[in-house]
N, C-alpha and C positions, 0 to 999 in steps of 0.2 A: 619352350623358351630357353634361350641360351643363358649360360652361367653369368655373363656380364650384366644382363638385364635384371636377373634375380638379385644379384648383389646390390645393384643400384636401387632397386625397390626396397630392399631390406634397410639399406643405409638411409633412404628418405623416410621410411617409417620410424626408424630409431631417432633421427634428428627431429622429426615431427613430434614424437612422444616427449622428448626432452624439452622441446619448445613449449608444448602444451603445459607440462607440469611446471616449468619455469614461470610461464605467464600466470598460471593459477596461483603460485606461491607469491608472486609480486603483487597481484591484484587482490589477493585475499586480505580484506581489511577487517576492521572492527565492525561488528554488527550486534544488534540486540535481539532478544527473543524472550519467550515466556520466563518470568522470574527475574529478568534484568530491569534495571532502571531504563525508562523510555528515553531515547535520544531526543534532545531538545532541537527543535527546528523552527525556521521562519520561512513561510512560503507565500507567494502572491495568491490572492483570492479573486473571486469572480468580479468584485467591484473595483479591482485594481489596487487595493491597499494590501497590506500583508497581515498574516495571522501567525502567531507564535504559539507553540504548545504551552509555553509558560503563561499565556493568557488564561489558561484553564486550570491553573495550579489549585490543588485542593478539591478538584472535581473529577468525576468519572468522565473519561474521554474515549470515544470510539473512533478509530481510524478505519476507513474503508477505501481500499485501492480499487479503482475501476478504469474502464476504457469504454468509449462510446461504441466501438465496433465489437465489443465482447458480448456474445449471446447470453451467457449466465448473468452478466452485469445488467443487461436489459431486463432480464426476468426478475431480478431482485430489486430493481429500482422502485416499483410500486410498494414493496415491503419497507424499503428504507424511507420513502416519502411518508408512509403511514406512521412509521416510528417517529419521524421528525415532527409530524403534526401532533401526535399524541403525547410524546415525551420530550420533545426538543427543548422545552423550557427547563427541564430537569437534568437531562443528559446531553452532552455535546457530541454530535456526530459530525466528523470532518471527512468529507469526500475528497480523496486525493487522486488526481489524474496525472498520468505520466505521458508527456510529449504531445498532447493535443492543445489546440488554441482555445482561448476563452470564447471566441465567437462560435466555434464548433460546439462547445459544451452548452452555451446558451441556446443554440438551436435544438440540440438533442434533448435538453431538459425543459423545453418549451418556456424559456425565459425564467426558469427556476421559481415556479409558482409555489412550491412547497417550502421555500425559504431555506434550502439546504446550504451548508457552508462548503463551497467547492474551493479546493486548493490545487495549485499546479506545481508539480515536481518535474519541470521541463527537462533537466539533465539527469533525472533519476538518482540523484545523490542521496536523498533521504530514503528512497525505497531500497537502495543498496544497504544502507545502515540498518534498516528494519528487516533485511533479508527477504524482501518480497520477491517471489518467484513467478508470479502471474497475477491474474485478476479474475474474478473478484477475490480479494484477500482482506480479512478484517482483524483488527487488533482491539482489545479492550485494555485500557490503562486505568488503574485504580487511583484513588484520591492521593496516594503517596507517590504517584508517578511511576509505578511498577507495571510492566506488561503482565497481565493475568490470563489473557486468552489470545490465541493466534489461530485463525480459522481460514482454510483455503476452500473457496467455493461460495455459492450463493447462500444467503442466510435469510431468515424470516424476521418479521417484526417481533414475534414472541421470543425468538432466540436472543435478539439484541436486548430486549427488555429484561429477560431473565439474567443475562450476564451483567448488565448495568446495575440491576437491583442487588445482585449478589455482592458486588464490590462497592456498594453505596453505604455500607455500614461504618 
């Protein structure tokens, strides 16, 4: 390779690195995680109305980020439905979807027979604030509104129950 091409490639690489780091610094925003106060949000739900995190003030809340195309999400869905049926009257499970339509989720969940509370974060604004990197991803928020657990990957009914009970004191 001749000298000119090498210099051009090095220049492009350096400009690209500065561009990447500059973009990262500009887009790096405030987000919450374990030990932080949970970010308050309002999102549309499956019936077309909105749900606010403040609706559950003083209660243990579980946020579960999912996608219908996600294999681990499909695997954990029966566990989440079992949790909802068994403990849904005591603990609040909010299923948050990023970018899919309500009709798609209604089809995938067989019209929501388990009575799950599905929310839609269409522009991923809330998921960015919660530092969600994929799905499934689960957060447990205690009665004081503090994030106590943040788990990446599929979970079981018993894991959810144990976390919820732990922060129900």
